[in-house]
Biopython code that builds the backbone (N, CA, C, O; Angstrom):
import numpy as np
from Bio.PDB.StructureBuilder import StructureBuilder

atoms = [
    (1, "MET", "N", (5.782, 30.985, 2.712)),
    (1, "MET", "CA", (6.126, 31.489, 0.974)),
    (1, "MET", "C", (7.414, 30.399, 0.225)),
    (1, "MET", "O", (8.609, 30.174, 0.413)),
    (2, "LEU", "N", (6.703, 30.093, -0.379)),
    (2, "LEU", "CA", (7.555, 28.386, -1.381)),
    (2, "LEU", "C", (8.986, 28.843, -1.452)),
    (2, "LEU", "O", (9.148, 29.738, -2.281)),
    (3, "GLN", "N", (10.203, 28.422, -0.724)),
    (3, "GLN", "CA", (11.434, 29.407, -1.957)),
    (3, "GLN", "C", (11.690, 27.907, -1.966)),
    (3, "GLN", "O", (11.650, 26.924, -1.226)),
    (4, "PHE", "N", (12.108, 28.445, -3.797)),
    (4, "PHE", "CA", (12.782, 27.151, -3.762)),
    (4, "PHE", "C", (14.164, 27.568, -4.502)),
    (4, "PHE", "O", (14.249, 28.761, -4.792)),
    (5, "TYR", "N", (15.264, 26.726, -4.846)),
    (5, "TYR", "CA", (16.777, 26.836, -5.116)),
    (5, "TYR", "C", (17.038, 26.610, -6.860)),
    (5, "TYR", "O", (16.877, 25.538, -7.444)),
    (6, "LYS", "N", (17.385, 27.631, -7.359)),
    (6, "LYS", "CA", (17.561, 27.425, -8.733)),
    (6, "LYS", "C", (19.173, 27.759, -9.233)),
    (6, "LYS", "O", (20.011, 28.634, -9.018)),
    (7, "THR", "N", (19.033, 26.131, -10.270)),
    (7, "THR", "CA", (20.707, 25.299, -10.218)),
    (7, "THR", "C", (20.317, 24.940, -11.648)),
    (7, "THR", "O", (19.154, 25.052, -12.035)),
    (8, "LYS", "N", (20.956, 24.660, -12.150)),
    (8, "LYS", "CA", (21.212, 23.283, -12.867)),
    (8, "LYS", "C", (21.842, 22.199, -13.234)),
    (8, "LYS", "O", (23.051, 22.378, -13.090)),
    (9, "ASP", "N", (21.608, 21.197, -13.624)),
    (9, "ASP", "CA", (21.854, 19.724, -13.715)),
    (9, "ASP", "C", (22.604, 19.089, -14.113)),
    (9, "ASP", "O", (23.487, 19.945, -14.053)),
    (10, "SER", "N", (23.385, 17.774, -14.741)),
    (10, "SER", "CA", (24.661, 17.591, -14.740)),
    (10, "SER", "C", (24.676, 17.910, -16.446)),
    (10, "SER", "O", (25.772, 18.138, -16.960)),
    (11, "THR", "N", (23.482, 17.920, -17.273)),
    (11, "THR", "CA", (22.417, 18.202, -18.489)),
    (11, "THR", "C", (23.527, 19.908, -19.120)),
    (11, "THR", "O", (24.252, 20.054, -20.104)),
    (12, "GLY", "N", (23.177, 20.794, -18.079)),
    (12, "GLY", "CA", (22.964, 22.068, -18.373)),
    (12, "GLY", "C", (21.718, 23.038, -17.837)),
    (12, "GLY", "O", (21.766, 24.206, -17.451)),
    (13, "LEU", "N", (19.897, 21.573, -18.026)),
    (13, "LEU", "CA", (19.274, 22.219, -17.835)),
    (13, "LEU", "C", (19.176, 23.166, -16.624)),
    (13, "LEU", "O", (19.859, 22.739, -15.693)),
    (14, "GLU", "N", (18.641, 24.130, -16.392)),
    (14, "GLU", "CA", (18.040, 24.685, -15.117)),
    (14, "GLU", "C", (16.637, 23.968, -14.607)),
    (14, "GLU", "O", (15.620, 23.670, -15.232)),
    (15, "VAL", "N", (17.039, 23.797, -13.063)),
    (15, "VAL", "CA", (16.673, 22.929, -12.699)),
    (15, "VAL", "C", (15.338, 23.778, -10.481)),
    (15, "VAL", "O", (16.195, 24.061, -9.643)),
    (16, "SER", "N", (14.631, 23.901, -10.201)),
    (16, "SER", "CA", (13.874, 24.622, -10.109)),
    (16, "SER", "C", (13.540, 24.172, -8.359)),
    (16, "SER", "O", (12.387, 24.394, -7.988)),
    (17, "ILE", "N", (14.403, 23.634, -7.444)),
    (17, "ILE", "CA", (14.040, 22.500, -6.253)),
    (17, "ILE", "C", (13.836, 23.082, -5.060)),
    (17, "ILE", "O", (14.518, 23.833, -4.362)),
    (18, "ASN", "N", (12.164, 22.319, -4.894)),
    (18, "ASN", "CA", (11.592, 23.159, -3.412)),
    (18, "ASN", "C", (11.978, 22.363, -2.400)),
    (18, "ASN", "O", (11.309, 21.446, -1.925)),
    (19, "PRO", "N", (13.056, 22.706, -2.065)),
    (19, "PRO", "CA", (13.577, 22.209, -0.579)),
    (19, "PRO", "C", (12.606, 21.178, 0.607)),
    (19, "PRO", "O", (13.082, 20.748, 1.658)),
    (20, "ILE", "N", (11.658, 21.016, 0.294)),
    (20, "ILE", "CA", (10.669, 20.623, 0.617)),
    (20, "ILE", "C", (10.116, 19.642, 0.923)),
    (20, "ILE", "O", (9.533, 19.212, 1.918)),
    (21, "TYR", "N", (10.442, 19.200, -0.388)),
    (21, "TYR", "CA", (10.472, 17.976, -1.270)),
    (21, "TYR", "C", (11.618, 16.898, -1.350)),
    (21, "TYR", "O", (11.780, 15.704, -1.101)),
    (22, "ILE", "N", (12.087, 17.616, -1.674)),
    (22, "ILE", "CA", (13.852, 16.530, -0.788)),
    (22, "ILE", "C", (13.826, 15.574, -0.166)),
    (22, "ILE", "O", (13.289, 15.722, 0.932)),
    (23, "ALA", "N", (14.249, 14.436, -0.425)),
    (23, "ALA", "CA", (14.007, 12.789, 0.726)),
    (23, "ALA", "C", (15.540, 12.714, 0.525)),
    (23, "ALA", "O", (15.786, 11.508, 0.545)),
    (24, "GLN", "N", (16.830, 13.475, 0.320)),
    (24, "GLN", "CA", (17.800, 12.332, 0.214)),
    (24, "GLN", "C", (18.526, 13.420, -0.667)),
    (24, "GLN", "O", (18.139, 14.017, -1.672)),
    (25, "ILE", "N", (19.895, 13.491, 0.151)),
    (25, "ILE", "CA", (20.926, 14.092, -1.353)),
    (25, "ILE", "C", (22.022, 13.578, -0.917)),
    (25, "ILE", "O", (22.397, 13.460, 0.250)),
    (26, "GLU", "N", (22.552, 13.262, -1.919)),
    (26, "GLU", "CA", (24.100, 12.147, -1.760)),
    (26, "GLU", "C", (25.266, 12.290, -2.458)),
    (26, "GLU", "O", (25.216, 12.249, -3.688)),
    (27, "SER", "N", (25.907, 12.388, -2.111)),
    (27, "SER", "CA", (27.695, 12.831, -2.946)),
    (27, "SER", "C", (27.942, 12.173, -3.676)),
    (27, "SER", "O", (28.355, 11.166, -3.102)),
    (28, "ASP", "N", (27.986, 11.983, -5.174)),
    (28, "ASP", "CA", (29.074, 11.467, -5.848)),
    (28, "ASP", "C", (30.349, 10.712, -5.841)),
    (28, "ASP", "O", (31.395, 11.309, -6.099)),
    (29, "SER", "N", (30.345, 9.610, -5.601)),
    (29, "SER", "CA", (31.078, 8.395, -5.741)),
    (29, "SER", "C", (32.350, 9.305, -6.176)),
    (29, "SER", "O", (33.283, 9.777, -5.526)),
    (30, "VAL", "N", (31.900, 9.365, -7.921)),
    (30, "VAL", "CA", (33.060, 10.043, -8.871)),
    (30, "VAL", "C", (33.491, 11.117, -8.381)),
    (30, "VAL", "O", (34.482, 11.369, -7.696)),
    (31, "ASN", "N", (32.274, 12.029, -8.978)),
    (31, "ASN", "CA", (33.141, 13.673, -7.929)),
    (31, "ASN", "C", (32.904, 13.937, -7.350)),
    (31, "ASN", "O", (31.757, 13.610, -7.045)),
    (32, "LYS", "N", (33.767, 15.007, -6.293)),
    (32, "LYS", "CA", (32.832, 15.004, -5.255)),
    (32, "LYS", "C", (32.313, 16.590, -5.178)),
    (32, "LYS", "O", (31.614, 17.291, -4.446)),
    (33, "ASN", "N", (32.918, 16.679, -6.116)),
    (33, "ASN", "CA", (31.718, 18.216, -6.526)),
    (33, "ASN", "C", (30.701, 18.214, -6.826)),
    (33, "ASN", "O", (29.972, 19.162, -7.117)),
    (34, "CYS", "N", (30.398, 16.559, -6.784)),
    (34, "CYS", "CA", (28.513, 17.020, -7.636)),
    (34, "CYS", "C", (28.091, 16.648, -7.053)),
    (34, "CYS", "O", (28.869, 15.989, -6.364)),
    (35, "SER", "N", (26.716, 16.537, -6.597)),
    (35, "SER", "CA", (25.721, 15.628, -4.922)),
    (35, "SER", "C", (25.109, 15.428, -6.071)),
    (35, "SER", "O", (25.379, 16.078, -7.081)),
    (36, "TYR", "N", (23.688, 13.941, -5.988)),
    (36, "TYR", "CA", (22.881, 13.937, -6.139)),
    (36, "TYR", "C", (21.660, 14.024, -5.588)),
    (36, "TYR", "O", (21.544, 13.288, -4.608)),
    (37, "VAL", "N", (20.245, 14.959, -5.988)),
    (37, "VAL", "CA", (19.197, 15.086, -5.083)),
    (37, "VAL", "C", (18.244, 14.306, -6.177)),
    (37, "VAL", "O", (17.930, 14.273, -7.367)),
    (38, "ILE", "N", (17.963, 13.548, -4.563)),
    (38, "ILE", "CA", (16.648, 12.644, -4.345)),
    (38, "ILE", "C", (14.799, 13.129, -3.908)),
    (38, "ILE", "O", (14.165, 13.206, -2.855)),
    (39, "MET", "N", (14.551, 13.314, -5.062)),
    (39, "MET", "CA", (12.508, 13.850, -4.651)),
    (39, "MET", "C", (11.869, 12.681, -4.287)),
    (39, "MET", "O", (12.206, 11.538, -4.596)),
    (40, "ASN", "N", (10.872, 13.049, -3.572)),
    (40, "ASN", "CA", (10.090, 12.228, -2.824)),
    (40, "ASN", "C", (9.272, 11.292, -4.272)),
    (40, "ASN", "O", (8.625, 10.245, -4.301)),
    (41, "SER", "N", (9.750, 12.400, -5.486)),
    (41, "SER", "CA", (8.455, 11.548, -6.443)),
    (41, "SER", "C", (9.544, 10.432, -6.599)),
    (41, "SER", "O", (9.225, 9.695, -7.532)),
    (42, "GLY", "N", (10.824, 10.019, -5.956)),
    (42, "GLY", "CA", (11.796, 9.172, -7.318)),
    (42, "GLY", "C", (12.605, 9.758, -7.547)),
    (42, "GLY", "O", (13.715, 9.448, -7.114)),
    (43, "ARG", "N", (12.365, 11.213, -8.575)),
    (43, "ARG", "CA", (12.714, 11.572, -9.648)),
    (43, "ARG", "C", (14.940, 11.750, -9.040)),
    (43, "ARG", "O", (15.382, 11.053, -8.127)),
    (44, "ARG", "N", (15.728, 12.648, -9.726)),
    (44, "ARG", "CA", (17.282, 12.187, -9.464)),
    (44, "ARG", "C", (17.530, 13.105, -10.285)),
    (44, "ARG", "O", (17.385, 13.055, -11.507)),
    (45, "TYR", "N", (18.165, 14.550, -9.228)),
    (45, "TYR", "CA", (19.286, 15.077, -10.459)),
    (45, "TYR", "C", (20.764, 15.194, -9.810)),
    (45, "TYR", "O", (21.037, 15.182, -8.610)),
    (46, "LEU", "N", (21.750, 15.323, -11.039)),
    (46, "LEU", "CA", (22.994, 14.994, -10.923)),
    (46, "LEU", "C", (23.302, 16.633, -10.664)),
    (46, "LEU", "O", (23.191, 17.264, -11.715)),
    (47, "ILE", "N", (23.715, 17.581, -9.336)),
    (47, "ILE", "CA", (24.028, 18.866, -9.589)),
    (47, "ILE", "C", (25.384, 19.059, -8.796)),
    (47, "ILE", "O", (25.863, 18.466, -7.829)),
    (48, "GLY", "N", (25.794, 20.051, -9.528)),
    (48, "GLY", "CA", (27.611, 20.800, -10.158)),
    (48, "GLY", "C", (28.390, 21.196, -8.664)),
    (48, "GLY", "O", (29.530, 21.658, -8.610)),
    (49, "GLU", "N", (27.537, 20.916, -7.494)),
    (49, "GLU", "CA", (27.854, 20.950, -6.198)),
    (49, "GLU", "C", (28.057, 20.798, -5.458)),
    (49, "GLU", "O", (26.999, 20.552, -4.879)),
    (50, "ASN", "N", (29.099, 20.699, -4.576)),
    (50, "ASN", "CA", (29.485, 20.515, -2.722)),
    (50, "ASN", "C", (28.429, 19.368, -1.760)),
    (50, "ASN", "O", (27.404, 19.981, -1.460)),
    (51, "CYS", "N", (28.412, 18.478, -1.423)),
    (51, "CYS", "CA", (27.009, 18.126, -1.164)),
    (51, "CYS", "C", (26.896, 18.617, 0.221)),
    (51, "CYS", "O", (25.746, 18.523, 0.650)),
    (52, "ILE", "N", (27.639, 19.048, 0.939)),
    (52, "ILE", "CA", (27.925, 20.046, 2.026)),
    (52, "ILE", "C", (26.863, 21.281, 2.368)),
    (52, "ILE", "O", (25.835, 21.592, 2.968)),
    (53, "SER", "N", (28.378, 21.917, 1.150)),
    (53, "SER", "CA", (27.335, 23.331, 0.981)),
    (53, "SER", "C", (25.872, 23.546, 0.902)),
    (53, "SER", "O", (25.171, 24.270, 1.608)),
    (54, "LEU", "N", (25.408, 22.467, -0.497)),
    (54, "LEU", "CA", (23.818, 22.373, -1.176)),
    (54, "LEU", "C", (23.327, 22.204, 0.095)),
    (54, "LEU", "O", (22.623, 23.031, 0.675)),
    (55, "THR", "N", (23.742, 20.982, 0.606)),
    (55, "THR", "CA", (23.221, 21.110, 1.905)),
    (55, "THR", "C", (22.305, 21.859, 2.753)),
    (55, "THR", "O", (21.143, 21.638, 3.095)),
    (56, "ASN", "N", (23.364, 23.085, 3.082)),
    (56, "ASN", "CA", (23.332, 23.873, 4.352)),
    (56, "ASN", "C", (22.291, 25.588, 3.461)),
    (56, "ASN", "O", (21.736, 26.602, 3.884)),
    (57, "THR", "N", (22.416, 25.302, 2.858)),
    (57, "THR", "CA", (21.872, 26.490, 1.716)),
    (57, "THR", "C", (20.183, 26.082, 1.790)),
    (57, "THR", "O", (19.297, 26.832, 2.199)),
    (58, "LEU", "N", (19.945, 24.179, 1.090)),
    (58, "LEU", "CA", (18.614, 24.031, 1.219)),
    (58, "LEU", "C", (18.210, 23.674, 2.516)),
    (58, "LEU", "O", (16.991, 23.689, 2.683)),
    (59, "GLU", "N", (18.812, 23.397, 3.356)),
    (59, "GLU", "CA", (17.986, 23.718, 4.744)),
    (59, "GLU", "C", (17.354, 24.920, 5.393)),
    (59, "GLU", "O", (16.465, 25.326, 6.142)),
    (60, "LYS", "N", (18.589, 25.297, 4.470)),
    (60, "LYS", "CA", (17.821, 27.098, 5.908)),
    (60, "LYS", "C", (17.219, 27.441, 4.610)),
    (60, "LYS", "O", (17.355, 28.663, 4.676)),
    (61, "LEU", "N", (16.725, 27.257, 3.625)),
    (61, "LEU", "CA", (15.502, 27.522, 3.080)),
    (61, "LEU", "C", (14.169, 27.337, 3.367)),
    (61, "LEU", "O", (13.098, 27.923, 3.527)),
    (62, "ALA", "N", (14.758, 26.169, 3.359)),
    (62, "ALA", "CA", (13.597, 24.630, 4.009)),
    (62, "ALA", "C", (13.056, 25.351, 5.036)),
    (62, "ALA", "O", (11.949, 25.861, 5.210)),
    (63, "ASN", "N", (14.417, 25.271, 5.910)),
    (63, "ASN", "CA", (13.573, 26.045, 7.762)),
    (63, "ASN", "C", (13.682, 27.341, 8.012)),
    (63, "ASN", "O", (13.528, 27.450, 9.228)),
    (64, "TYR", "N", (13.855, 28.345, 7.560)),
    (64, "TYR", "CA", (14.596, 29.508, 7.921)),
    (64, "TYR", "C", (13.677, 30.831, 6.441)),
    (64, "TYR", "O", (13.363, 31.962, 6.070)),
    (65, "ASN", "N", (13.695, 30.211, 6.352)),
    (65, "ASN", "CA", (13.178, 31.026, 5.276)),
    (65, "ASN", "C", (14.155, 31.441, 3.892)),
    (65, "ASN", "O", (13.779, 31.894, 2.811)),
    (66, "GLY", "N", (15.151, 31.201, 4.228)),
    (66, "GLY", "CA", (16.366, 31.355, 3.491)),
    (66, "GLY", "C", (16.950, 32.218, 4.151)),
    (66, "GLY", "O", (17.923, 32.434, 3.429)),
    (67, "VAL", "N", (17.096, 33.140, 5.372)),
    (67, "VAL", "CA", (17.799, 33.303, 5.869)),
    (67, "VAL", "C", (19.472, 33.152, 6.605)),
    (67, "VAL", "O", (19.846, 33.955, 7.460)),
]
sb = StructureBuilder()
sb.init_structure("model")
sb.init_model(0)
sb.init_chain("A")
sb.init_seg("    ")
for serial, (resi, resn, name, xyz) in enumerate(atoms, 1):
    if name == "N":
        sb.init_residue(resn, " ", resi, " ")
    sb.init_atom(name, np.array(xyz, "f"), 0.0, 1.0, " ", f" {name:<3s}", serial, name[0])
structure = sb.get_structure()
């Protein structure tokens, strides 16, 4: 079963991210409450969430079906 994470990017657009296709998550150097999500395709999203909490949420979705 596919688990998508729904959030908004820096421009306010809604984004659905499939955690299986995430290549990397980086913390924004200017604003520590924002994170860059880089997909396997090279697309980058600036998400208004802390890097650690975002990583934990996406890991649970990818590996434990959201539990």
